[in-house]
Chimera marker file (.cmm) of the C-alpha trace (Angstrom):
<marker_set name="trace">
<marker id="1" x="226.739" y="-20.843" z="1.510" r="1" g="1" b="0" radius="0.5"/>
<marker id="2" x="229.010" y="-20.977" z="4.558" r="1" g="1" b="0" radius="0.5"/>
<marker id="3" x="231.987" y="-18.665" z="4.096" r="1" g="1" b="0" radius="0.5"/>
<marker id="4" x="230.156" y="-16.325" z="1.714" r="1" g="1" b="0" radius="0.5"/>
<marker id="5" x="230.823" y="-12.661" z="2.404" r="1" g="1" b="0" radius="0.5"/>
<marker id="6" x="228.452" y="-9.729" z="2.107" r="1" g="1" b="0" radius="0.5"/>
<marker id="7" x="228.189" y="-6.131" z="3.253" r="1" g="1" b="0" radius="0.5"/>
<marker id="8" x="225.684" y="-5.483" z="6.004" r="1" g="1" b="0" radius="0.5"/>
<marker id="9" x="224.420" y="-2.027" z="6.853" r="1" g="1" b="0" radius="0.5"/>
<marker id="10" x="223.166" y="-0.313" z="9.969" r="1" g="1" b="0" radius="0.5"/>
<marker id="11" x="221.618" y="3.037" z="10.734" r="1" g="1" b="0" radius="0.5"/>
<marker id="12" x="222.428" y="3.256" z="14.436" r="1" g="1" b="0" radius="0.5"/>
<marker id="13" x="219.204" y="3.683" z="16.431" r="1" g="1" b="0" radius="0.5"/>
<marker id="14" x="217.400" y="4.574" z="13.206" r="1" g="1" b="0" radius="0.5"/>
<marker id="15" x="219.198" y="7.916" z="13.142" r="1" g="1" b="0" radius="0.5"/>
<marker id="16" x="222.365" y="9.297" z="11.693" r="1" g="1" b="0" radius="0.5"/>
<marker id="17" x="224.346" y="7.989" z="8.772" r="1" g="1" b="0" radius="0.5"/>
<marker id="18" x="224.124" y="4.426" z="7.526" r="1" g="1" b="0" radius="0.5"/>
<marker id="19" x="227.391" y="2.552" z="7.832" r="1" g="1" b="0" radius="0.5"/>
<marker id="20" x="228.456" y="-0.637" z="6.104" r="1" g="1" b="0" radius="0.5"/>
<marker id="21" x="230.412" y="-3.523" z="7.558" r="1" g="1" b="0" radius="0.5"/>
<marker id="22" x="231.741" y="-6.817" z="6.200" r="1" g="1" b="0" radius="0.5"/>
<marker id="23" x="229.830" y="-9.945" z="7.219" r="1" g="1" b="0" radius="0.5"/>
<marker id="24" x="230.496" y="-13.657" z="6.746" r="1" g="1" b="0" radius="0.5"/>
<marker id="25" x="227.959" y="-16.494" z="6.618" r="1" g="1" b="0" radius="0.5"/>
<marker id="26" x="228.782" y="-18.947" z="9.425" r="1" g="1" b="0" radius="0.5"/>
<marker id="27" x="225.856" y="-21.382" z="9.031" r="1" g="1" b="0" radius="0.5"/>
<marker id="28" x="223.264" y="-21.869" z="6.334" r="1" g="1" b="0" radius="0.5"/>
<marker id="29" x="220.853" y="-24.763" z="6.651" r="1" g="1" b="0" radius="0.5"/>
<marker id="30" x="217.653" y="-24.047" z="4.710" r="1" g="1" b="0" radius="0.5"/>
<marker id="31" x="214.617" y="-24.381" z="6.939" r="1" g="1" b="0" radius="0.5"/>
<marker id="32" x="216.792" y="-24.683" z="10.077" r="1" g="1" b="0" radius="0.5"/>
<marker id="33" x="219.391" y="-21.962" z="10.657" r="1" g="1" b="0" radius="0.5"/>
<marker id="34" x="221.074" y="-18.894" z="9.182" r="1" g="1" b="0" radius="0.5"/>
<marker id="35" x="223.975" y="-17.344" z="11.108" r="1" g="1" b="0" radius="0.5"/>
<marker id="36" x="226.441" y="-14.630" z="10.157" r="1" g="1" b="0" radius="0.5"/>
<marker id="37" x="229.342" y="-12.840" z="11.801" r="1" g="1" b="0" radius="0.5"/>
<marker id="38" x="229.782" y="-9.077" z="11.667" r="1" g="1" b="0" radius="0.5"/>
<marker id="39" x="233.276" y="-7.704" z="11.196" r="1" g="1" b="0" radius="0.5"/>
<marker id="40" x="236.325" y="-8.449" z="9.139" r="1" g="1" b="0" radius="0.5"/>
<marker id="41" x="238.443" y="-11.527" z="9.667" r="1" g="1" b="0" radius="0.5"/>
<marker id="42" x="237.933" y="-14.765" z="11.533" r="1" g="1" b="0" radius="0.5"/>
<marker id="43" x="236.824" y="-13.154" z="14.802" r="1" g="1" b="0" radius="0.5"/>
<marker id="44" x="233.507" y="-11.374" z="14.356" r="1" g="1" b="0" radius="0.5"/>
<marker id="45" x="232.533" y="-8.737" z="16.891" r="1" g="1" b="0" radius="0.5"/>
<marker id="46" x="228.918" y="-9.849" z="16.746" r="1" g="1" b="0" radius="0.5"/>
<marker id="47" x="227.132" y="-12.976" z="15.520" r="1" g="1" b="0" radius="0.5"/>
<marker id="48" x="223.476" y="-12.890" z="14.455" r="1" g="1" b="0" radius="0.5"/>
<marker id="49" x="221.462" y="-16.105" z="14.265" r="1" g="1" b="0" radius="0.5"/>
<marker id="50" x="218.056" y="-17.077" z="12.937" r="1" g="1" b="0" radius="0.5"/>
<marker id="51" x="216.756" y="-20.479" z="14.037" r="1" g="1" b="0" radius="0.5"/>
<marker id="52" x="213.698" y="-22.019" z="12.394" r="1" g="1" b="0" radius="0.5"/>
<marker id="53" x="211.624" y="-24.739" z="14.075" r="1" g="1" b="0" radius="0.5"/>
<marker id="54" x="208.498" y="-26.379" z="12.669" r="1" g="1" b="0" radius="0.5"/>
<marker id="55" x="205.457" y="-25.533" z="14.784" r="1" g="1" b="0" radius="0.5"/>
<marker id="56" x="202.012" y="-26.849" z="13.930" r="1" g="1" b="0" radius="0.5"/>
<marker id="57" x="201.230" y="-25.624" z="10.438" r="1" g="1" b="0" radius="0.5"/>
<marker id="58" x="203.921" y="-22.929" z="10.555" r="1" g="1" b="0" radius="0.5"/>
<marker id="59" x="207.440" y="-22.181" z="11.685" r="1" g="1" b="0" radius="0.5"/>
<marker id="60" x="208.788" y="-20.477" z="14.795" r="1" g="1" b="0" radius="0.5"/>
<marker id="61" x="211.674" y="-18.126" z="14.026" r="1" g="1" b="0" radius="0.5"/>
<marker id="62" x="214.075" y="-17.117" z="16.792" r="1" g="1" b="0" radius="0.5"/>
<marker id="63" x="216.539" y="-14.278" z="16.234" r="1" g="1" b="0" radius="0.5"/>
<marker id="64" x="219.500" y="-13.868" z="18.565" r="1" g="1" b="0" radius="0.5"/>
<marker id="65" x="222.903" y="-12.225" z="18.734" r="1" g="1" b="0" radius="0.5"/>
<marker id="66" x="226.102" y="-12.887" z="20.609" r="1" g="1" b="0" radius="0.5"/>
<marker id="67" x="228.854" y="-10.351" z="21.195" r="1" g="1" b="0" radius="0.5"/>
<marker id="68" x="232.532" y="-11.243" z="21.116" r="1" g="1" b="0" radius="0.5"/>
<marker id="69" x="234.061" y="-11.670" z="24.554" r="1" g="1" b="0" radius="0.5"/>
<marker id="70" x="236.574" y="-8.812" z="24.442" r="1" g="1" b="0" radius="0.5"/>
<marker id="71" x="237.479" y="-6.271" z="27.107" r="1" g="1" b="0" radius="0.5"/>
<marker id="72" x="236.275" y="-3.361" z="24.962" r="1" g="1" b="0" radius="0.5"/>
<marker id="73" x="232.880" y="-4.932" z="24.335" r="1" g="1" b="0" radius="0.5"/>
<marker id="74" x="232.466" y="-5.923" z="27.994" r="1" g="1" b="0" radius="0.5"/>
<marker id="75" x="233.173" y="-2.319" z="29.047" r="1" g="1" b="0" radius="0.5"/>
<marker id="76" x="230.863" y="-0.904" z="26.393" r="1" g="1" b="0" radius="0.5"/>
<marker id="77" x="228.079" y="-3.312" z="27.385" r="1" g="1" b="0" radius="0.5"/>
<marker id="78" x="228.528" y="-2.528" z="31.089" r="1" g="1" b="0" radius="0.5"/>
<marker id="79" x="228.178" y="1.209" z="30.414" r="1" g="1" b="0" radius="0.5"/>
<marker id="80" x="225.684" y="1.353" z="27.544" r="1" g="1" b="0" radius="0.5"/>
<marker id="81" x="224.290" y="-2.161" z="27.301" r="1" g="1" b="0" radius="0.5"/>
<marker id="82" x="220.908" y="-1.141" z="28.707" r="1" g="1" b="0" radius="0.5"/>
<marker id="83" x="220.332" y="1.183" z="25.732" r="1" g="1" b="0" radius="0.5"/>
<marker id="84" x="221.923" y="-1.071" z="23.126" r="1" g="1" b="0" radius="0.5"/>
<marker id="85" x="219.997" y="-4.086" z="24.406" r="1" g="1" b="0" radius="0.5"/>
<marker id="86" x="216.706" y="-2.223" z="24.142" r="1" g="1" b="0" radius="0.5"/>
<marker id="87" x="217.572" y="-1.062" z="20.622" r="1" g="1" b="0" radius="0.5"/>
<marker id="88" x="218.516" y="-4.607" z="19.583" r="1" g="1" b="0" radius="0.5"/>
<marker id="89" x="215.322" y="-6.089" z="21.045" r="1" g="1" b="0" radius="0.5"/>
<marker id="90" x="213.194" y="-3.503" z="19.236" r="1" g="1" b="0" radius="0.5"/>
<marker id="91" x="215.077" y="-4.093" z="15.987" r="1" g="1" b="0" radius="0.5"/>
<marker id="92" x="214.746" y="-7.850" z="16.350" r="1" g="1" b="0" radius="0.5"/>
<marker id="93" x="211.000" y="-7.516" z="16.924" r="1" g="1" b="0" radius="0.5"/>
<marker id="94" x="210.729" y="-5.404" z="13.754" r="1" g="1" b="0" radius="0.5"/>
<marker id="95" x="212.750" y="-7.926" z="11.734" r="1" g="1" b="0" radius="0.5"/>
<marker id="96" x="210.606" y="-10.838" z="12.912" r="1" g="1" b="0" radius="0.5"/>
<marker id="97" x="207.402" y="-8.902" z="12.154" r="1" g="1" b="0" radius="0.5"/>
<marker id="98" x="208.699" y="-8.192" z="8.634" r="1" g="1" b="0" radius="0.5"/>
<marker id="99" x="209.567" y="-11.859" z="8.087" r="1" g="1" b="0" radius="0.5"/>
<marker id="100" x="206.084" y="-12.854" z="9.254" r="1" g="1" b="0" radius="0.5"/>
<marker id="101" x="204.389" y="-10.322" z="6.968" r="1" g="1" b="0" radius="0.5"/>
<marker id="102" x="206.465" y="-11.497" z="4.012" r="1" g="1" b="0" radius="0.5"/>
<marker id="103" x="205.668" y="-15.194" z="4.361" r="1" g="1" b="0" radius="0.5"/>
<marker id="104" x="201.969" y="-14.903" z="5.225" r="1" g="1" b="0" radius="0.5"/>
<link id1="1" id2="2" r="1" g="1" b="0" radius="0.2"/>
<link id1="2" id2="3" r="1" g="1" b="0" radius="0.2"/>
<link id1="3" id2="4" r="1" g="1" b="0" radius="0.2"/>
<link id1="4" id2="5" r="1" g="1" b="0" radius="0.2"/>
<link id1="5" id2="6" r="1" g="1" b="0" radius="0.2"/>
<link id1="6" id2="7" r="1" g="1" b="0" radius="0.2"/>
<link id1="7" id2="8" r="1" g="1" b="0" radius="0.2"/>
<link id1="8" id2="9" r="1" g="1" b="0" radius="0.2"/>
<link id1="9" id2="10" r="1" g="1" b="0" radius="0.2"/>
<link id1="10" id2="11" r="1" g="1" b="0" radius="0.2"/>
<link id1="11" id2="12" r="1" g="1" b="0" radius="0.2"/>
<link id1="12" id2="13" r="1" g="1" b="0" radius="0.2"/>
<link id1="13" id2="14" r="1" g="1" b="0" radius="0.2"/>
<link id1="14" id2="15" r="1" g="1" b="0" radius="0.2"/>
<link id1="15" id2="16" r="1" g="1" b="0" radius="0.2"/>
<link id1="16" id2="17" r="1" g="1" b="0" radius="0.2"/>
<link id1="17" id2="18" r="1" g="1" b="0" radius="0.2"/>
<link id1="18" id2="19" r="1" g="1" b="0" radius="0.2"/>
<link id1="19" id2="20" r="1" g="1" b="0" radius="0.2"/>
<link id1="20" id2="21" r="1" g="1" b="0" radius="0.2"/>
<link id1="21" id2="22" r="1" g="1" b="0" radius="0.2"/>
<link id1="22" id2="23" r="1" g="1" b="0" radius="0.2"/>
<link id1="23" id2="24" r="1" g="1" b="0" radius="0.2"/>
<link id1="24" id2="25" r="1" g="1" b="0" radius="0.2"/>
<link id1="25" id2="26" r="1" g="1" b="0" radius="0.2"/>
<link id1="26" id2="27" r="1" g="1" b="0" radius="0.2"/>
<link id1="27" id2="28" r="1" g="1" b="0" radius="0.2"/>
<link id1="28" id2="29" r="1" g="1" b="0" radius="0.2"/>
<link id1="29" id2="30" r="1" g="1" b="0" radius="0.2"/>
<link id1="30" id2="31" r="1" g="1" b="0" radius="0.2"/>
<link id1="31" id2="32" r="1" g="1" b="0" radius="0.2"/>
<link id1="32" id2="33" r="1" g="1" b="0" radius="0.2"/>
<link id1="33" id2="34" r="1" g="1" b="0" radius="0.2"/>
<link id1="34" id2="35" r="1" g="1" b="0" radius="0.2"/>
<link id1="35" id2="36" r="1" g="1" b="0" radius="0.2"/>
<link id1="36" id2="37" r="1" g="1" b="0" radius="0.2"/>
<link id1="37" id2="38" r="1" g="1" b="0" radius="0.2"/>
<link id1="38" id2="39" r="1" g="1" b="0" radius="0.2"/>
<link id1="39" id2="40" r="1" g="1" b="0" radius="0.2"/>
<link id1="40" id2="41" r="1" g="1" b="0" radius="0.2"/>
<link id1="41" id2="42" r="1" g="1" b="0" radius="0.2"/>
<link id1="42" id2="43" r="1" g="1" b="0" radius="0.2"/>
<link id1="43" id2="44" r="1" g="1" b="0" radius="0.2"/>
<link id1="44" id2="45" r="1" g="1" b="0" radius="0.2"/>
<link id1="45" id2="46" r="1" g="1" b="0" radius="0.2"/>
<link id1="46" id2="47" r="1" g="1" b="0" radius="0.2"/>
<link id1="47" id2="48" r="1" g="1" b="0" radius="0.2"/>
<link id1="48" id2="49" r="1" g="1" b="0" radius="0.2"/>
<link id1="49" id2="50" r="1" g="1" b="0" radius="0.2"/>
<link id1="50" id2="51" r="1" g="1" b="0" radius="0.2"/>
<link id1="51" id2="52" r="1" g="1" b="0" radius="0.2"/>
<link id1="52" id2="53" r="1" g="1" b="0" radius="0.2"/>
<link id1="53" id2="54" r="1" g="1" b="0" radius="0.2"/>
<link id1="54" id2="55" r="1" g="1" b="0" radius="0.2"/>
<link id1="55" id2="56" r="1" g="1" b="0" radius="0.2"/>
<link id1="56" id2="57" r="1" g="1" b="0" radius="0.2"/>
<link id1="57" id2="58" r="1" g="1" b="0" radius="0.2"/>
<link id1="58" id2="59" r="1" g="1" b="0" radius="0.2"/>
<link id1="59" id2="60" r="1" g="1" b="0" radius="0.2"/>
<link id1="60" id2="61" r="1" g="1" b="0" radius="0.2"/>
<link id1="61" id2="62" r="1" g="1" b="0" radius="0.2"/>
<link id1="62" id2="63" r="1" g="1" b="0" radius="0.2"/>
<link id1="63" id2="64" r="1" g="1" b="0" radius="0.2"/>
<link id1="64" id2="65" r="1" g="1" b="0" radius="0.2"/>
<link id1="65" id2="66" r="1" g="1" b="0" radius="0.2"/>
<link id1="66" id2="67" r="1" g="1" b="0" radius="0.2"/>
<link id1="67" id2="68" r="1" g="1" b="0" radius="0.2"/>
<link id1="68" id2="69" r="1" g="1" b="0" radius="0.2"/>
<link id1="69" id2="70" r="1" g="1" b="0" radius="0.2"/>
<link id1="70" id2="71" r="1" g="1" b="0" radius="0.2"/>
<link id1="71" id2="72" r="1" g="1" b="0" radius="0.2"/>
<link id1="72" id2="73" r="1" g="1" b="0" radius="0.2"/>
<link id1="73" id2="74" r="1" g="1" b="0" radius="0.2"/>
<link id1="74" id2="75" r="1" g="1" b="0" radius="0.2"/>
<link id1="75" id2="76" r="1" g="1" b="0" radius="0.2"/>
<link id1="76" id2="77" r="1" g="1" b="0" radius="0.2"/>
<link id1="77" id2="78" r="1" g="1" b="0" radius="0.2"/>
<link id1="78" id2="79" r="1" g="1" b="0" radius="0.2"/>
<link id1="79" id2="80" r="1" g="1" b="0" radius="0.2"/>
<link id1="80" id2="81" r="1" g="1" b="0" radius="0.2"/>
<link id1="81" id2="82" r="1" g="1" b="0" radius="0.2"/>
<link id1="82" id2="83" r="1" g="1" b="0" radius="0.2"/>
<link id1="83" id2="84" r="1" g="1" b="0" radius="0.2"/>
<link id1="84" id2="85" r="1" g="1" b="0" radius="0.2"/>
<link id1="85" id2="86" r="1" g="1" b="0" radius="0.2"/>
<link id1="86" id2="87" r="1" g="1" b="0" radius="0.2"/>
<link id1="87" id2="88" r="1" g="1" b="0" radius="0.2"/>
<link id1="88" id2="89" r="1" g="1" b="0" radius="0.2"/>
<link id1="89" id2="90" r="1" g="1" b="0" radius="0.2"/>
<link id1="90" id2="91" r="1" g="1" b="0" radius="0.2"/>
<link id1="91" id2="92" r="1" g="1" b="0" radius="0.2"/>
<link id1="92" id2="93" r="1" g="1" b="0" radius="0.2"/>
<link id1="93" id2="94" r="1" g="1" b="0" radius="0.2"/>
<link id1="94" id2="95" r="1" g="1" b="0" radius="0.2"/>
<link id1="95" id2="96" r="1" g="1" b="0" radius="0.2"/>
<link id1="96" id2="97" r="1" g="1" b="0" radius="0.2"/>
<link id1="97" id2="98" r="1" g="1" b="0" radius="0.2"/>
<link id1="98" id2="99" r="1" g="1" b="0" radius="0.2"/>
<link id1="99" id2="100" r="1" g="1" b="0" radius="0.2"/>
<link id1="100" id2="101" r="1" g="1" b="0" radius="0.2"/>
<link id1="101" id2="102" r="1" g="1" b="0" radius="0.2"/>
<link id1="102" id2="103" r="1" g="1" b="0" radius="0.2"/>
<link id1="103" id2="104" r="1" g="1" b="0" radius="0.2"/>
</marker_set>
C-alpha cells in the first residue's frame, strides 16, 4: 500500500554491522511496479524500484535506484561512486537471482 512504512536493513558491502533505516512505499501496483524511498520524511535519500513486464511465458524484472539530488550525495558519488556503484550492481544482481530462484 502506498504510504506504508517499514524498516529496511543494510550490511554495508556485506561487512560490518547491519543498520536499519525507515522506508516508505511510493508505488505498489501488483504485477507492474514496487517502489520505495529510503530515509525519514518526504524526501528520501534513495529510491529503489522494481518494474515487472510480461515477457513470453514469464516476466522481466528490472531493479533500479535513484539518489536524491543533494550536494552531499553528489560529492559522495563523485568521490566514491565507482565503488558504491559496483556494490549496488552486484547486490542488484543477487536480488534478481534470488527473485528468479523463488518464483521458478
